[in-house]
C-alpha positions as a Python dict, from the first residue, in 0.01 Angstrom:
ca = {
    (1, 'M'): (0, 0, 0),
    (2, 'M'): (112, -351, -24),
    (3, 'S'): (67, -528, -313),
    (4, 'N'): (-69, -884, -261),
    (5, 'G'): (294, -1081, -332),
    (6, 'E'): (427, -813, -72),
    (7, 'R'): (176, -910, 174),
    (8, 'R'): (198, -1276, 152),
    (9, 'Q'): (617, -1255, 174),
    (10, 'Y'): (554, -1004, 505),
    (11, 'F'): (304, -1243, 668),
    (12, 'R'): (592, -1565, 551),
    (13, 'D'): (851, -1366, 724),
    (14, 'R'): (691, -1254, 1026),
    (15, 'Y'): (574, -1640, 1076),
    (16, 'T'): (905, -1773, 1024),
    (17, 'K'): (1054, -1497, 1280),
    (18, 'N'): (845, -1580, 1540),
    (19, 'R'): (825, -1946, 1501),
    (20, 'A'): (1251, -1954, 1493),
    (21, 'E'): (1275, -1732, 1778),
    (22, 'F'): (1048, -1931, 2000),
    (23, 'L'): (1186, -2272, 1895),
    (24, 'K'): (1593, -2151, 1890),
    (25, 'D'): (1628, -2294, 2258),
    (26, 'K'): (1384, -2536, 2264),
    (27, 'C'): (1382, -2905, 2245),
    (28, 'C'): (1178, -3236, 2239),
    (29, 'Q'): (1007, -3305, 2573),
    (30, 'I'): (1017, -3649, 2507),
    (31, 'C'): (1362, -3741, 2381),
    (32, 'G'): (1536, -3436, 2394),
    (33, 'S'): (1610, -3363, 2040),
    (34, 'T'): (1676, -3034, 1878),
    (35, 'K'): (1569, -3140, 1514),
    (36, 'N'): (1266, -3146, 1298),
    (37, 'L'): (1085, -2940, 1637),
    (38, 'E'): (664, -2934, 1619),
    (39, 'M'): (402, -2790, 1813),
    (40, 'D'): (189, -3028, 1960),
    (41, 'H'): (-152, -2938, 2163),
    (42, 'I'): (-109, -3075, 2514),
    (43, 'D'): (-496, -3158, 2476),
    (44, 'R'): (-591, -3194, 2136),
    (45, 'L'): (-955, -3137, 2255),
    (46, 'S'): (-813, -2769, 2328),
    (47, 'K'): (-727, -2722, 1939),
    (48, 'K'): (-951, -2482, 1766),
    (49, 'S'): (-1039, -2513, 1415),
    (50, 'K'): (-757, -2637, 1170),
    (51, 'G'): (-733, -2299, 1008),
    (52, 'E'): (-628, -2153, 1315),
    (53, 'N'): (-322, -2360, 1359),
    (54, 'G'): (-80, -2208, 1149),
    (55, 'N'): (-179, -1885, 1250),
    (56, 'L'): (-33, -1897, 1597),
    (57, 'W'): (305, -1751, 1489),
    (58, 'L'): (130, -1451, 1358),
    (59, 'Y'): (-66, -1370, 1661),
    (60, 'G'): (43, -1049, 1874),
    (61, 'K'): (297, -1150, 2133),
    (62, 'E'): (27, -1149, 2450),
    (63, 'R'): (-204, -1345, 2241),
    (64, 'R'): (53, -1565, 2141),
    (65, 'K'): (232, -1635, 2460),
    (66, 'K'): (-121, -1718, 2623),
    (67, 'E'): (-162, -1972, 2326),
    (68, 'L'): (164, -2112, 2399),
    (69, 'K'): (78, -2233, 2709),
    (70, 'K'): (-158, -2519, 2535),
    (71, 'Y'): (130, -2651, 2350),
    (72, 'Q'): (462, -2867, 2408),
    (73, 'V'): (796, -2860, 2157),
    (74, 'L'): (820, -3238, 2034),
    (75, 'C'): (1000, -3374, 1756),
    (76, 'N'): (834, -3507, 1461),
    (77, 'K'): (874, -3843, 1551),
    (78, 'C'): (780, -3796, 1921),
    (79, 'H'): (472, -3604, 1771),
    (80, 'L'): (346, -3887, 1544),
    (81, 'R'): (391, -4119, 1831),
    (82, 'K'): (176, -3915, 2066),
    (83, 'T'): (-95, -3839, 1793),
    (84, 'N'): (-106, -4200, 1688),
    (85, 'G'): (-187, -4309, 2004),
    (86, 'E'): (-422, -4046, 2092),
    (87, 'V'): (-640, -4084, 1770),
    (88, 'Y'): (-559, -4497, 1715),
    (89, 'P'): (-700, -4717, 2030),
    (90, 'P'): (-426, -4997, 2117),
    (91, 'L'): (-452, -5273, 1873),
    (92, 'E'): (-752, -5534, 2038),
    (93, 'H'): (-695, -5878, 1949),
    (94, 'G'): (-991, -6098, 1827),
    (95, 'T'): (-1135, -5784, 1634),
    (96, 'K'): (-1172, -5688, 1270),
    (97, 'S'): (-1007, -5380, 1324),
    (98, 'G'): (-697, -5585, 1465),
    (99, 'Y'): (-683, -5791, 1159),
    (100, 'R'): (-678, -5497, 893),
    (101, 'R'): (-453, -5319, 1120),
    (102, 'G'): (-219, -5600, 1055),
    (103, 'C'): (-253, -5872, 1330),
    (104, 'H'): (-294, -6187, 1134),
    (105, 'C'): (-332, -6402, 1464),
    (106, 'D'): (-594, -6686, 1455),
    (107, 'E'): (-832, -6461, 1702),
    (108, 'C'): (-819, -6183, 1457),
    (109, 'K'): (-832, -6397, 1151),
    (110, 'R'): (-1177, -6557, 1313),
    (111, 'A'): (-1311, -6209, 1379),
    (112, 'Y'): (-1240, -6072, 1005),
    (113, 'L'): (-1394, -6416, 848),
    (114, 'D'): (-1723, -6362, 1100),
    (115, 'S'): (-1744, -5992, 965),
    (116, 'Y'): (-1705, -6105, 624),
    (117, 'N'): (-1945, -6355, 666),
    (118, 'E'): (-2186, -6137, 815),
    (119, 'Y'): (-2195, -5903, 551),
    (120, 'R'): (-2187, -6162, 270),
    (121, 'H'): (-2502, -6297, 429),
    (122, 'K'): (-2677, -5963, 506),
    (123, 'T'): (-2618, -5868, 134),
    (124, 'G'): (-2749, -6218, -28),
    (125, 'R'): (-2400, -6253, -201),
    (126, 'R'): (-2181, -6612, -194),
    (127, 'K'): (-2229, -6856, 103),
    (128, 'K'): (-2001, -6819, 421),
    (129, 'R'): (-1647, -6891, 420),
    (130, 'L'): (-1496, -7087, 698),
    (131, 'P'): (-1141, -7080, 821),
    (132, 'A'): (-932, -7302, 661),
    (133, 'E'): (-886, -7690, 848),
    (134, 'H'): (-564, -7829, 870),
    (135, 'G'): (-486, -8087, 633),
    (136, 'T'): (-604, -7893, 318),
    (137, 'T'): (-399, -7733, 38),
    (138, 'R'): (-615, -7369, 129),
    (139, 'K'): (-429, -7355, 490),
    (140, 'Y'): (-125, -7472, 316),
    (141, 'R'): (-133, -7163, 45),
    (142, 'Q'): (-227, -6916, 416),
    (143, 'G'): (93, -7028, 524),
    (144, 'C'): (38, -7331, 738),
    (145, 'K'): (362, -7574, 712),
    (146, 'C'): (260, -7855, 962),
    (147, 'Q'): (296, -8191, 790),
    (148, 'E'): (-81, -8247, 729),
    (149, 'C'): (-107, -7959, 495),
    (150, 'I'): (227, -8039, 293),
    (151, 'E'): (76, -8365, 272),
    (152, 'A'): (-213, -8220, 136),
    (153, 'N'): (-61, -7975, -90),
    (154, 'A'): (173, -8235, -244),
    (155, 'L'): (-143, -8458, -304),
    (156, 'Q'): (-350, -8207, -490),
    (157, 'A'): (-17, -8106, -687),
    (158, 'K'): (35, -8484, -781),
    (159, 'G'): (-319, -8516, -883),
    (160, 'Y'): (-292, -8201, -1112),
    (161, 'R'): (7, -8336, -1249),
    (162, 'E'): (-195, -8662, -1363),
    (163, 'I'): (-444, -8497, -1517),
    (164, 'K'): (-202, -8275, -1708),
    (165, 'K'): (-24, -8610, -1847),
    (166, 'Q'): (-367, -8733, -1952),
    (167, 'K'): (-432, -8443, -2143),
    (168, 'E'): (-117, -8479, -2326),
    (169, 'M'): (-201, -8844, -2404),
    (170, 'E'): (-505, -8761, -2510),
    (171, 'S'): (-409, -8505, -2745),
    (172, 'L'): (-131, -8701, -2896),
    (173, 'L'): (-374, -9020, -2971),
    (174, 'I'): (-608, -8813, -3134),
    (175, 'G'): (-374, -8652, -3314),
    (176, 'G'): (-274, -8352, -3119),
    (177, 'P'): (-169, -7999, -3320),
    (178, 'N'): (152, -8161, -3490),
    (179, 'D'): (-64, -8311, -3783),
}
């Protein structure tokens, strides 16, 4: 009788041998690569539970042969591209998910802000946040470098410098920290 360690090793060796034997003369069916090959379900809906996926290589020859008809050989990169294309729908402009997935065009920003405002309005938190207007420092900080926004930012910076000077002068007149 085998110990648990021996049994684990037996199945590990069987898994590795069967997998290597099957993949030895195979290449990626998309790009032709022979490195980092993986098995991909042709129709991911035909997949059984997650626990059964790794056991494919432990099946008997006949069952494995039947099951392998549902698979195709892909390299890791092509497998990830295919899977991401199936799982994630193409990015749609003008949607909150488009914004969250990295598109920050005006349409996607607007959709995200509308969703944000709707959430805030429903929960009673804070007032609506509107998109920044051109000619404001907020729009400048969001990355707009048009002349109006540059001037608005410069004007605000000038105002802050003047306020800072006034406070320095007041502190000197009052006696400041060096008395």
